[in-house]
VMD Tcl script that builds the backbone (N, CA, C; Angstrom):
set m [mol new atoms 516]
animate dup $m
set s [atomselect $m all]
$s set {name element resname resid chain x y z} {
  {N N MET 1 A 6.791 16.188 -5.848}
  {CA C MET 1 A 7.608 15.590 -4.818}
  {C C MET 1 A 7.441 16.499 -3.594}
  {N N ALA 2 A 7.233 15.846 -2.348}
  {CA C ALA 2 A 7.203 16.411 -1.171}
  {C C ALA 2 A 8.343 15.739 -0.107}
  {N N GLY 3 A 9.033 16.682 0.631}
  {CA C GLY 3 A 9.953 16.347 1.641}
  {C C GLY 3 A 9.512 16.381 2.849}
  {N N TYR 4 A 9.692 15.551 3.712}
  {CA C TYR 4 A 9.202 15.454 5.201}
  {C C TYR 4 A 10.478 15.444 6.040}
  {N N ARG 5 A 10.308 15.960 7.309}
  {CA C ARG 5 A 11.280 15.913 8.337}
  {C C ARG 5 A 10.504 15.783 9.736}
  {N N LEU 6 A 10.955 14.769 10.463}
  {CA C LEU 6 A 10.517 14.506 11.824}
  {C C LEU 6 A 11.648 14.680 12.888}
  {N N THR 7 A 11.507 15.667 13.796}
  {CA C THR 7 A 12.376 15.841 14.847}
  {C C THR 7 A 11.865 15.293 16.041}
  {N N ALA 8 A 12.773 14.316 16.664}
  {CA C ALA 8 A 12.241 13.781 17.996}
  {C C ALA 8 A 13.286 13.151 18.674}
  {N N GLU 9 A 13.044 12.584 19.955}
  {CA C GLU 9 A 14.075 11.928 20.858}
  {C C GLU 9 A 14.690 10.741 19.995}
  {N N PRO 10 A 15.874 10.704 20.061}
  {CA C PRO 10 A 16.440 9.304 19.370}
  {C C PRO 10 A 15.789 8.126 19.957}
  {N N GLY 11 A 15.600 7.194 18.964}
  {CA C GLY 11 A 14.896 5.946 19.663}
  {C C GLY 11 A 13.331 6.014 19.424}
  {N N TYR 12 A 12.770 7.012 19.221}
  {CA C TYR 12 A 11.280 7.263 18.930}
  {C C TYR 12 A 10.910 6.451 17.783}
  {N N ARG 13 A 9.932 5.615 17.928}
  {CA C ARG 13 A 9.361 4.673 16.900}
  {C C ARG 13 A 8.226 5.271 16.463}
  {N N PHE 14 A 7.930 5.186 15.091}
  {CA C PHE 14 A 6.811 5.839 14.438}
  {C C PHE 14 A 6.388 5.074 13.169}
  {N N LEU 15 A 5.113 5.247 12.712}
  {CA C LEU 15 A 4.691 4.966 11.389}
  {C C LEU 15 A 4.119 6.181 10.720}
  {N N TRP 16 A 4.157 6.158 9.497}
  {CA C TRP 16 A 3.907 7.377 8.635}
  {C C TRP 16 A 3.301 6.742 7.339}
  {N N ALA 17 A 2.077 7.214 6.922}
  {CA C ALA 17 A 1.467 6.793 5.563}
  {C C ALA 17 A 0.886 7.983 4.772}
  {N N ALA 18 A 1.108 7.947 3.533}
  {CA C ALA 18 A 0.348 8.963 2.606}
  {C C ALA 18 A -0.965 8.209 2.248}
  {N N HIS 19 A -2.007 8.641 2.785}
  {CA C HIS 19 A -3.178 8.059 2.464}
  {C C HIS 19 A -3.848 8.381 1.222}
  {N N ALA 20 A -3.745 7.768 0.045}
  {CA C ALA 20 A -4.407 8.045 -1.124}
  {C C ALA 20 A -5.619 7.096 -1.381}
  {N N LEU 21 A -6.832 7.437 -1.217}
  {CA C LEU 21 A -7.983 6.861 -1.331}
  {C C LEU 21 A -8.461 7.099 -2.695}
  {N N LEU 22 A -8.643 6.175 -3.684}
  {CA C LEU 22 A -8.779 6.307 -5.023}
  {C C LEU 22 A -10.269 5.725 -5.493}
  {N N ASP 23 A -10.803 6.369 -6.487}
  {CA C ASP 23 A -11.991 5.792 -6.996}
  {C C ASP 23 A -11.707 5.243 -8.284}
  {N N LEU 24 A -11.527 3.907 -8.212}
  {CA C LEU 24 A -11.119 3.144 -9.408}
  {C C LEU 24 A -12.211 2.316 -9.959}
  {N N ALA 25 A -12.175 2.196 -11.251}
  {CA C ALA 25 A -13.064 1.364 -12.004}
  {C C ALA 25 A -12.803 -0.231 -11.812}
  {N N PRO 26 A -13.799 -1.075 -12.062}
  {CA C PRO 26 A -13.538 -2.576 -12.009}
  {C C PRO 26 A -12.481 -2.743 -13.154}
  {N N GLY 27 A -11.542 -3.567 -13.023}
  {CA C GLY 27 A -10.515 -3.909 -14.112}
  {C C GLY 27 A -9.243 -3.082 -13.771}
  {N N ALA 28 A -9.367 -2.134 -12.781}
  {CA C ALA 28 A -8.033 -1.376 -12.384}
  {C C ALA 28 A -7.159 -2.344 -11.914}
  {N N ARG 29 A -5.792 -1.980 -11.918}
  {CA C ARG 29 A -4.896 -2.832 -11.147}
  {C C ARG 29 A -3.744 -2.063 -10.569}
  {N N THR 30 A -3.119 -2.599 -9.583}
  {CA C THR 30 A -1.905 -2.011 -8.765}
  {C C THR 30 A -0.705 -2.784 -9.363}
  {N N GLY 31 A 0.404 -2.033 -9.648}
  {CA C GLY 31 A 1.768 -2.561 -10.195}
  {C C GLY 31 A 2.741 -2.481 -9.264}
  {N N ILE 32 A 3.232 -3.624 -8.902}
  {CA C ILE 32 A 4.268 -3.775 -7.987}
  {C C ILE 32 A 5.146 -4.949 -8.466}
  {N N ALA 33 A 6.450 -4.888 -8.357}
  {CA C ALA 33 A 7.386 -6.063 -8.864}
  {C C ALA 33 A 6.891 -7.315 -8.228}
  {N N ASP 34 A 6.619 -8.318 -9.336}
  {CA C ASP 34 A 6.352 -9.630 -8.837}
  {C C ASP 34 A 7.287 -10.275 -7.889}
  {N N GLY 35 A 6.849 -10.995 -6.938}
  {CA C GLY 35 A 7.581 -11.616 -5.874}
  {C C GLY 35 A 7.907 -10.884 -4.638}
  {N N ALA 36 A 7.541 -9.526 -4.630}
  {CA C ALA 36 A 7.792 -8.676 -3.378}
  {C C ALA 36 A 7.060 -9.347 -2.281}
  {N N PRO 37 A 7.563 -9.416 -1.226}
  {CA C PRO 37 A 6.989 -9.973 0.083}
  {C C PRO 37 A 5.676 -9.137 0.463}
  {N N VAL 38 A 4.687 -9.920 0.825}
  {CA C VAL 38 A 3.269 -9.350 1.180}
  {C C VAL 38 A 2.929 -9.849 2.506}
  {N N ARG 39 A 2.203 -9.050 3.227}
  {CA C ARG 39 A 1.626 -9.302 4.594}
  {C C ARG 39 A 0.213 -9.072 4.525}
  {N N PRO 40 A -0.787 -9.993 3.951}
  {CA C PRO 40 A -2.184 -9.650 3.980}
  {C C PRO 40 A -2.906 -9.832 5.403}
  {N N TYR 41 A -3.731 -8.904 5.696}
  {CA C TYR 41 A -4.383 -8.944 7.016}
  {C C TYR 41 A -5.842 -9.105 6.674}
  {N N PRO 42 A -6.241 -10.379 6.384}
  {CA C PRO 42 A -7.610 -10.679 6.021}
  {C C PRO 42 A -8.643 -10.546 7.092}
  {N N ASP 43 A -8.210 -10.490 8.263}
  {CA C ASP 43 A -9.252 -10.407 9.361}
  {C C ASP 43 A -9.311 -8.934 9.872}
  {N N GLY 44 A -8.704 -8.014 9.421}
  {CA C GLY 44 A -8.663 -6.628 9.820}
  {C C GLY 44 A -7.884 -6.320 11.106}
  {N N GLY 45 A -7.155 -7.210 11.567}
  {CA C GLY 45 A -6.518 -7.093 12.796}
  {C C GLY 45 A -5.047 -7.145 12.712}
  {N N ASP 46 A -4.274 -7.784 13.648}
  {CA C ASP 46 A -2.859 -7.826 13.690}
  {C C ASP 46 A -2.233 -9.124 13.054}
  {N N ARG 47 A -3.062 -9.973 12.752}
  {CA C ARG 47 A -2.509 -11.280 12.138}
  {C C ARG 47 A -2.391 -11.106 10.729}
  {N N TRP 48 A -1.251 -11.703 10.104}
  {CA C TRP 48 A -0.895 -11.643 8.730}
  {C C TRP 48 A -0.292 -12.977 8.369}
  {N N THR 49 A -0.550 -13.408 7.182}
  {CA C THR 49 A 0.177 -14.545 6.451}
  {C C THR 49 A 1.040 -14.110 5.397}
  {N N PRO 50 A 2.420 -14.531 5.473}
  {CA C PRO 50 A 3.275 -14.142 4.361}
  {C C PRO 50 A 2.992 -14.760 3.093}
  {N N CYS 51 A 2.959 -14.074 1.951}
  {CA C CYS 51 A 2.896 -14.456 0.597}
  {C C CYS 51 A 3.659 -13.666 -0.279}
  {N N ALA 52 A 3.707 -13.638 -1.592}
  {CA C ALA 52 A 4.329 -13.002 -2.520}
  {C C ALA 52 A 3.440 -12.328 -3.425}
  {N N TRP 53 A 3.822 -10.975 -3.856}
  {CA C TRP 53 A 2.974 -10.204 -4.870}
  {C C TRP 53 A 3.088 -10.915 -6.247}
  {N N PRO 54 A 1.938 -11.025 -6.929}
  {CA C PRO 54 A 0.652 -10.446 -6.579}
  {C C PRO 54 A -0.370 -11.072 -5.867}
  {N N SER 55 A -0.505 -12.403 -5.769}
  {CA C SER 55 A -1.426 -13.196 -4.986}
  {C C SER 55 A -2.816 -12.699 -5.274}
  {N N GLY 56 A -3.076 -12.179 -6.404}
  {CA C GLY 56 A -4.302 -11.726 -6.775}
  {C C GLY 56 A -4.651 -10.312 -6.331}
  {N N LEU 57 A -3.922 -9.694 -5.568}
  {CA C LEU 57 A -4.087 -8.350 -4.887}
  {C C LEU 57 A -4.062 -7.261 -5.837}
  {N N ASP 58 A -3.397 -7.643 -7.053}
  {CA C ASP 58 A -3.308 -6.566 -7.953}
  {C C ASP 58 A -4.503 -6.001 -8.732}
  {N N ARG 59 A -5.554 -6.886 -8.713}
  {CA C ARG 59 A -6.760 -6.558 -9.401}
  {C C ARG 59 A -7.756 -5.699 -8.483}
  {N N ILE 60 A -8.347 -4.810 -9.121}
  {CA C ILE 60 A -9.294 -4.184 -8.394}
  {C C ILE 60 A -10.946 -4.509 -8.917}
  {N N GLY 61 A -11.651 -4.983 -8.199}
  {CA C GLY 61 A -13.097 -5.083 -8.711}
  {C C GLY 61 A -13.365 -6.224 -9.721}
  {N N PRO 62 A -14.594 -6.492 -10.031}
  {CA C PRO 62 A -15.822 -5.730 -9.453}
  {C C PRO 62 A -16.009 -6.075 -8.062}
  {N N ASP 63 A -17.046 -5.251 -7.393}
  {CA C ASP 63 A -17.464 -5.678 -6.070}
  {C C ASP 63 A -17.719 -7.021 -5.839}
  {N N ASP 64 A -17.163 -7.645 -4.793}
  {CA C ASP 64 A -17.372 -9.035 -4.678}
  {C C ASP 64 A -17.639 -9.367 -3.052}
  {N N GLY 65 A -17.775 -8.277 -2.210}
  {CA C GLY 65 A -18.062 -8.507 -0.958}
  {C C GLY 65 A -16.837 -8.795 -0.038}
  {N N THR 66 A -15.729 -8.500 -0.651}
  {CA C THR 66 A -14.401 -8.885 0.260}
  {C C THR 66 A -13.757 -7.621 0.647}
  {N N ALA 67 A -12.925 -7.706 1.740}
  {CA C ALA 67 A -12.154 -6.589 1.995}
  {C C ALA 67 A -10.855 -7.028 2.713}
  {N N VAL 68 A -9.756 -6.547 2.227}
  {CA C VAL 68 A -8.519 -7.011 2.835}
  {C C VAL 68 A -7.566 -5.829 2.761}
  {N N GLY 69 A -6.701 -5.760 3.896}
  {CA C GLY 69 A -5.589 -4.844 3.965}
  {C C GLY 69 A -4.204 -5.676 3.827}
  {N N ALA 70 A -3.338 -5.023 3.071}
  {CA C ALA 70 A -2.034 -5.780 2.885}
  {C C ALA 70 A -0.933 -4.816 2.917}
  {N N VAL 71 A 0.238 -5.183 3.385}
  {CA C VAL 71 A 1.477 -4.334 3.305}
  {C C VAL 71 A 2.451 -5.027 2.564}
  {N N VAL 72 A 3.005 -4.389 1.516}
  {CA C VAL 72 A 3.960 -4.882 0.478}
  {C C VAL 72 A 5.211 -4.404 0.836}
  {N N ASP 73 A 6.268 -5.106 0.834}
  {CA C ASP 73 A 7.719 -4.773 1.065}
  {C C ASP 73 A 8.262 -4.273 -0.406}
  {N N THR 74 A 7.876 -2.906 -0.591}
  {CA C THR 74 A 8.343 -2.173 -1.860}
  {C C THR 74 A 8.292 -0.762 -1.461}
  {N N ARG 75 A 9.050 0.003 -2.177}
  {CA C ARG 75 A 9.052 1.428 -2.013}
  {C C ARG 75 A 8.340 2.102 -3.078}
  {N N GLN 76 A 7.782 1.450 -4.018}
  {CA C GLN 76 A 7.053 2.016 -5.148}
  {C C GLN 76 A 5.927 1.285 -5.601}
  {N N VAL 77 A 4.842 1.979 -6.206}
  {CA C VAL 77 A 3.657 1.330 -6.686}
  {C C VAL 77 A 3.139 2.152 -7.804}
  {N N SER 78 A 2.597 1.566 -8.752}
  {CA C SER 78 A 1.858 2.335 -9.736}
  {C C SER 78 A 0.295 1.656 -9.813}
  {N N VAL 79 A -0.529 2.543 -10.079}
  {CA C VAL 79 A -2.045 2.347 -10.051}
  {C C VAL 79 A -2.520 2.645 -11.576}
  {N N HIS 80 A -3.003 1.508 -12.241}
  {CA C HIS 80 A -3.563 1.631 -13.637}
  {C C HIS 80 A -5.048 1.580 -13.685}
  {N N ASP 81 A -5.702 2.600 -14.223}
  {CA C ASP 81 A -7.124 2.565 -14.374}
  {C C ASP 81 A -7.376 2.965 -15.655}
  {N N GLY 82 A -7.719 2.064 -16.653}
  {CA C GLY 82 A -7.959 2.455 -18.033}
  {C C GLY 82 A -6.415 3.064 -18.537}
  {N N THR 83 A -6.624 4.149 -19.139}
  {CA C THR 83 A -5.299 4.891 -19.720}
  {C C THR 83 A -4.744 5.622 -18.650}
  {N N ALA 84 A -5.129 5.864 -17.501}
  {CA C ALA 84 A -4.639 6.650 -16.352}
  {C C ALA 84 A -3.588 5.885 -15.611}
  {N N VAL 85 A -2.500 6.517 -15.198}
  {CA C VAL 85 A -1.433 5.796 -14.454}
  {C C VAL 85 A -1.104 6.807 -13.249}
  {N N LEU 86 A -1.109 6.408 -12.021}
  {CA C LEU 86 A -0.632 7.049 -10.874}
  {C C LEU 86 A 0.535 6.260 -10.278}
  {N N ARG 87 A 1.729 7.050 -10.209}
  {CA C ARG 87 A 2.791 6.250 -9.604}
  {C C ARG 87 A 3.330 7.134 -8.158}
  {N N GLN 88 A 3.605 6.183 -7.338}
  {CA C GLN 88 A 4.085 6.756 -6.001}
  {C C GLN 88 A 5.244 5.937 -5.536}
  {N N ALA 89 A 6.118 6.743 -4.956}
  {CA C ALA 89 A 7.357 6.247 -4.318}
  {C C ALA 89 A 7.745 6.921 -3.045}
  {N N VAL 90 A 8.290 6.221 -2.143}
  {CA C VAL 90 A 8.814 6.816 -0.953}
  {C C VAL 90 A 10.188 6.392 -0.736}
  {N N GLU 91 A 11.028 7.411 -0.396}
  {CA C GLU 91 A 12.547 7.086 -0.060}
  {C C GLU 91 A 12.768 7.615 1.284}
  {N N ALA 92 A 13.342 6.813 2.150}
  {CA C ALA 92 A 13.612 7.281 3.529}
  {C C ALA 92 A 15.173 6.625 4.043}
  {N N GLY 93 A 16.062 6.706 3.210}
  {CA C GLY 93 A 17.370 6.336 3.711}
  {C C GLY 93 A 17.342 4.760 4.291}
  {N N ASP 94 A 17.723 4.625 5.480}
  {CA C ASP 94 A 17.749 3.401 6.084}
  {C C ASP 94 A 16.621 2.871 6.883}
  {N N GLN 95 A 15.514 3.810 6.668}
  {CA C GLN 95 A 14.269 3.451 7.409}
  {C C GLN 95 A 13.424 2.318 6.677}
  {N N PRO 96 A 12.658 1.496 7.281}
  {CA C PRO 96 A 11.877 0.564 6.510}
  {C C PRO 96 A 10.644 1.294 5.773}
  {N N VAL 97 A 10.574 0.904 4.549}
  {CA C VAL 97 A 9.448 1.596 3.885}
  {C C VAL 97 A 8.546 0.442 3.144}
  {N N SER 98 A 7.250 0.609 2.819}
  {CA C SER 98 A 6.542 -0.271 2.212}
  {C C SER 98 A 5.389 0.515 1.453}
  {N N VAL 99 A 4.346 -0.239 0.988}
  {CA C VAL 99 A 3.226 0.119 0.430}
  {C C VAL 99 A 2.104 -0.511 0.961}
  {N N ALA 100 A 1.244 0.153 1.748}
  {CA C ALA 100 A 0.015 -0.524 2.342}
  {C C ALA 100 A -1.165 -0.242 1.252}
  {N N LEU 101 A -1.927 -1.474 1.125}
  {CA C LEU 101 A -3.177 -1.503 0.212}
  {C C LEU 101 A -4.320 -1.684 1.034}
  {N N TRP 102 A -5.395 -1.162 0.742}
  {CA C TRP 102 A -6.717 -1.337 1.290}
  {C C TRP 102 A -7.711 -1.561 0.285}
  {N N ARG 103 A -8.132 -2.804 -0.128}
  {CA C ARG 103 A -8.852 -3.307 -1.135}
  {C C ARG 103 A -10.230 -3.643 -0.615}
  {N N ASN 104 A -11.266 -2.645 -0.471}
  {CA C ASN 104 A -12.571 -3.023 0.009}
  {C C ASN 104 A -13.447 -2.962 -1.126}
  {N N LEU 105 A -13.915 -4.240 -1.571}
  {CA C LEU 105 A -14.772 -4.404 -2.581}
  {C C LEU 105 A -16.196 -4.716 -2.122}
  {N N GLY 106 A -16.764 -3.783 -1.181}
  {CA C GLY 106 A -17.981 -3.990 -0.628}
  {C C GLY 106 A -18.012 -4.799 0.552}
  {N N GLY 107 A -16.872 -5.160 1.172}
  {CA C GLY 107 A -16.843 -6.033 2.274}
  {C C GLY 107 A -16.794 -5.491 3.607}
  {N N PHE 108 A -16.726 -4.078 3.742}
  {CA C PHE 108 A -16.549 -3.343 5.013}
  {C C PHE 108 A -17.275 -2.063 4.793}
  {N N PRO 109 A -17.861 -1.612 6.000}
  {CA C PRO 109 A -18.203 -2.359 7.160}
  {C C PRO 109 A -19.195 -3.308 7.070}
  {N N GLU 110 A -19.351 -4.026 8.028}
  {CA C GLU 110 A -20.228 -5.224 8.114}
  {C C GLU 110 A -21.781 -4.714 7.841}
  {N N HIS 111 A -22.213 -3.539 8.453}
  {CA C HIS 111 A -23.387 -2.977 8.096}
  {C C HIS 111 A -23.274 -1.710 7.192}
  {N N GLY 112 A -23.691 -1.916 5.948}
  {CA C GLY 112 A -23.581 -0.661 5.202}
  {C C GLY 112 A -22.263 -0.667 4.329}
  {N N PRO 113 A -21.773 -1.870 3.789}
  {CA C PRO 113 A -20.499 -1.742 3.190}
  {C C PRO 113 A -20.457 -0.952 1.865}
  {N N TYR 114 A -19.404 -0.466 1.570}
  {CA C TYR 114 A -19.228 0.308 0.464}
  {C C TYR 114 A -17.826 0.082 -0.173}
  {N N PRO 115 A -17.530 0.211 -1.521}
  {CA C PRO 115 A -16.307 0.089 -1.997}
  {C C PRO 115 A -15.394 1.213 -1.865}
  {N N SER 116 A -14.143 0.934 -1.507}
  {CA C SER 116 A -13.125 1.930 -1.344}
  {C C SER 116 A -11.606 1.112 -1.607}
  {N N VAL 117 A -10.655 2.007 -2.079}
  {CA C VAL 117 A -9.470 1.476 -2.427}
  {C C VAL 117 A -8.420 2.431 -1.960}
  {N N GLY 118 A -7.556 2.002 -1.060}
  {CA C GLY 118 A -6.353 2.889 -0.544}
  {C C GLY 118 A -4.992 2.370 -1.083}
  {N N VAL 119 A -4.153 3.076 -1.489}
  {CA C VAL 119 A -2.779 2.793 -2.005}
  {C C VAL 119 A -1.751 3.776 -1.215}
  {N N GLU 120 A -1.035 3.280 -0.264}
  {CA C GLU 120 A -0.557 4.156 0.663}
  {C C GLU 120 A 0.933 3.869 0.978}
  {N N PRO 121 A 1.883 4.693 0.285}
  {CA C PRO 121 A 3.256 4.684 0.704}
  {C C PRO 121 A 3.462 4.813 2.132}
  {N N VAL 122 A 4.339 4.062 2.854}
  {CA C VAL 122 A 4.354 3.910 4.257}
  {C C VAL 122 A 5.990 4.041 4.785}
  {N N LEU 123 A 6.235 4.612 5.799}
  {CA C LEU 123 A 7.400 4.368 6.633}
  {C C LEU 123 A 7.092 3.377 7.710}
  {N N GLY 124 A 7.588 2.207 7.494}
  {CA C GLY 124 A 7.224 1.077 8.237}
  {C C GLY 124 A 6.735 -0.018 7.563}
  {N N ARG 125 A 6.402 -1.103 8.273}
  {CA C ARG 125 A 5.899 -2.397 7.456}
  {C C ARG 125 A 4.670 -3.093 8.068}
  {N N VAL 126 A 3.918 -2.346 8.940}
  {CA C VAL 126 A 2.758 -2.794 9.635}
  {C C VAL 126 A 1.643 -1.761 9.600}
  {N N PHE 127 A 0.343 -2.027 9.847}
  {CA C PHE 127 A -0.681 -1.112 10.089}
  {C C PHE 127 A -0.661 -0.485 11.313}
  {N N GLY 128 A -0.164 -0.944 12.255}
  {CA C GLY 128 A -0.213 -0.386 13.832}
  {C C GLY 128 A 0.889 -0.445 14.434}
  {N N LEU 129 A 1.428 0.401 15.163}
  {CA C LEU 129 A 2.661 0.569 15.795}
  {C C LEU 129 A 2.768 -0.623 16.830}
  {N N ALA 130 A 1.526 -1.062 17.474}
  {CA C ALA 130 A 1.536 -2.114 18.567}
  {C C ALA 130 A 1.972 -3.419 17.949}
  {N N ALA 131 A 1.726 -3.586 16.663}
  {CA C ALA 131 A 2.126 -4.858 15.997}
  {C C ALA 131 A 3.536 -4.978 15.327}
  {N N ALA 132 A 4.221 -3.646 15.497}
  {CA C ALA 132 A 5.551 -3.702 14.878}
  {C C ALA 132 A 6.637 -4.512 15.732}
  {N N GLY 133 A 7.211 -5.358 14.979}
  {CA C GLY 133 A 8.271 -6.183 15.518}
  {C C GLY 133 A 9.691 -5.495 15.149}
  {N N GLU 134 A 10.799 -6.077 15.377}
  {CA C GLU 134 A 12.048 -5.486 14.996}
  {C C GLU 134 A 12.203 -5.216 13.496}
  {N N GLY 135 A 12.475 -3.918 13.140}
  {CA C GLY 135 A 12.624 -3.488 11.764}
  {C C GLY 135 A 11.188 -3.158 11.076}
  {N N ASP 136 A 10.141 -3.185 11.850}
  {CA C ASP 136 A 8.780 -2.929 11.129}
  {C C ASP 136 A 8.456 -1.477 11.373}
  {N N ALA 137 A 9.115 -0.666 12.190}
  {CA C ALA 137 A 8.666 0.721 12.371}
  {C C ALA 137 A 9.901 1.617 12.046}
  {N N ALA 138 A 9.696 2.842 11.663}
  {CA C ALA 138 A 10.806 3.896 11.390}
  {C C ALA 138 A 11.302 4.284 13.022}
  {N N VAL 139 A 12.465 4.523 13.061}
  {CA C VAL 139 A 13.159 4.881 14.309}
  {C C VAL 139 A 13.948 6.117 14.192}
  {N N VAL 140 A 13.726 7.149 15.049}
  {CA C VAL 140 A 14.588 8.337 14.976}
  {C C VAL 140 A 15.924 7.928 15.287}
  {N N PRO 141 A 16.974 8.169 14.598}
  {CA C PRO 141 A 18.312 7.882 14.808}
  {C C PRO 141 A 19.065 8.828 15.871}
  {N N ALA 142 A 20.232 8.696 16.236}
  {CA C ALA 142 A 21.060 9.431 17.306}
  {C C ALA 142 A 20.993 10.835 17.021}
  {N N GLY 143 A 20.910 11.318 15.696}
  {CA C GLY 143 A 20.973 12.748 15.579}
  {C C GLY 143 A 19.582 13.477 15.824}
  {N N GLY 144 A 18.506 12.618 16.051}
  {CA C GLY 144 A 17.171 13.279 16.362}
  {C C GLY 144 A 16.408 13.698 15.291}
  {N N VAL 145 A 16.860 13.433 13.991}
  {CA C VAL 145 A 15.990 13.792 12.799}
  {C C VAL 145 A 15.807 12.684 11.763}
  {N N VAL 146 A 14.742 12.464 11.322}
  {CA C VAL 146 A 14.323 11.627 10.192}
  {C C VAL 146 A 13.856 12.443 9.006}
  {N N ARG 147 A 14.345 12.095 7.831}
  {CA C ARG 147 A 13.913 12.858 6.630}
  {C C ARG 147 A 13.491 11.826 5.536}
  {N N TRP 148 A 12.365 12.070 4.778}
  {CA C TRP 148 A 12.072 11.134 3.774}
  {C C TRP 148 A 11.271 11.979 2.731}
  {N N ARG 149 A 11.080 11.445 1.604}
  {CA C ARG 149 A 10.605 12.037 0.519}
  {C C ARG 149 A 9.571 11.114 -0.275}
  {N N LEU 150 A 8.381 11.631 -0.644}
  {CA C LEU 150 A 7.238 11.182 -1.422}
  {C C LEU 150 A 7.275 11.670 -2.777}
  {N N THR 151 A 7.322 10.880 -3.773}
  {CA C THR 151 A 7.198 11.339 -5.184}
  {C C THR 151 A 5.969 10.746 -5.683}
  {N N VAL 152 A 4.920 11.639 -6.310}
  {CA C VAL 152 A 3.779 11.267 -6.964}
  {C C VAL 152 A 3.817 11.647 -8.427}
  {N N THR 153 A 3.562 10.983 -9.342}
  {CA C THR 153 A 3.491 11.384 -10.651}
  {C C THR 153 A 2.106 10.747 -11.344}
  {N N ALA 154 A 1.538 11.391 -12.253}
  {CA C ALA 154 A 0.461 10.804 -12.996}
  {C C ALA 154 A 0.583 11.162 -14.550}
  {N N HIS 155 A 0.018 10.128 -15.225}
  {CA C HIS 155 A 0.098 10.479 -16.808}
  {C C HIS 155 A -0.995 9.644 -17.321}
  {N N THR 156 A -1.101 9.601 -18.655}
  {CA C THR 156 A -2.185 8.821 -19.308}
  {C C THR 156 A -1.430 8.144 -20.452}
  {N N MET 157 A -1.905 6.854 -20.740}
  {CA C MET 157 A -1.368 6.059 -21.777}
  {C C MET 157 A -2.384 6.190 -22.944}
  {N N THR 158 A -1.742 5.814 -24.141}
  {CA C THR 158 A -2.661 5.989 -25.474}
  {C C THR 158 A -3.537 4.712 -25.683}
  {N N ASP 159 A -3.174 3.502 -24.924}
  {CA C ASP 159 A -3.955 2.325 -25.043}
  {C C ASP 159 A -3.894 1.563 -23.711}
  {N N VAL 160 A -4.937 0.761 -23.561}
  {CA C VAL 160 A -4.919 -0.109 -22.291}
  {C C VAL 160 A -4.473 -1.436 -22.615}
  {N N PRO 161 A -3.484 -1.873 -21.924}
  {CA C PRO 161 A -2.717 -3.284 -22.250}
  {C C PRO 161 A -3.735 -4.477 -22.019}
  {N N ASN 162 A -3.656 -5.440 -22.541}
  {CA C ASN 162 A -4.521 -6.578 -22.519}
  {C C ASN 162 A -4.451 -7.146 -20.976}
  {N N ASN 163 A -3.304 -7.079 -20.438}
  {CA C ASN 163 A -3.147 -7.678 -18.985}
  {C C ASN 163 A -3.929 -6.882 -18.092}
  {N N GLN 164 A -4.651 -5.753 -18.335}
  {CA C GLN 164 A -5.470 -4.976 -17.376}
  {C C GLN 164 A -6.887 -5.542 -17.530}
  {N N LYS 165 A -7.112 -6.365 -18.403}
  {CA C LYS 165 A -8.547 -6.740 -18.557}
  {C C LYS 165 A -8.769 -8.018 -17.686}
  {N N GLY 166 A -9.970 -8.129 -17.107}
  {CA C GLY 166 A -10.412 -9.413 -16.316}
  {C C GLY 166 A -10.142 -9.014 -14.818}
  {N N THR 167 A -10.505 -9.867 -14.052}
  {CA C THR 167 A -10.346 -9.758 -12.546}
  {C C THR 167 A -10.090 -11.144 -12.039}
  {N N ARG 168 A -9.685 -11.136 -10.638}
  {CA C ARG 168 A -9.467 -12.393 -9.863}
  {C C ARG 168 A -9.610 -12.164 -8.515}
  {N N THR 169 A -9.802 -12.871 -7.654}
  {CA C THR 169 A -9.676 -12.703 -6.172}
  {C C THR 169 A -8.329 -12.823 -5.613}
  {N N TRP 170 A -8.166 -12.587 -4.445}
  {CA C TRP 170 A -6.654 -12.737 -3.786}
  {C C TRP 170 A -6.711 -14.015 -3.024}
  {N N SER 171 A -5.384 -14.718 -2.925}
  {CA C SER 171 A -5.301 -15.782 -2.030}
  {C C SER 171 A -3.814 -15.883 -1.816}
  {N N CYS 172 A -3.476 -16.331 -0.541}
  {CA C CYS 172 A -2.108 -16.602 -0.051}
  {C C CYS 172 A -2.109 -17.992 0.630}
}
mol reanalyze $m
mol bondsrecalc $m
mol representation Tube
mol addrep $m
């Protein structure tokens, strides 16, 4: 567990993310409560289309030439890779929190693509502050201090559940 504190002028808007880039095997999956609101950004920009978790975003691999970023309205996520499980959670009082996913299965960059997966607890609900609408960014309150906590745990299971096998693409 790590505790964070930001001191700034009241009203200051910001985003914060814990960038966990993971080397995952094909068939790994991300666990988030079904039905959580999702903002996928399929064009790599500021446009997103609302949908609900999982929308196929829970499965990792095999490489299929796609890349998508998404922000999920949840405070916790688990990543299951074989028998290994990584859990992350962010708590920030009244601040907006989410989990950002970067699922690059060889679709980025255009020249020389490579696979990479990011699972990132976030203060805020967007990738960039310029795209933040009302309630999408963390805001320093009147007291001038924001506090939040990131909890990361890891463990192994004795068997791989059947629902971790197989792959599918995403769609909203």
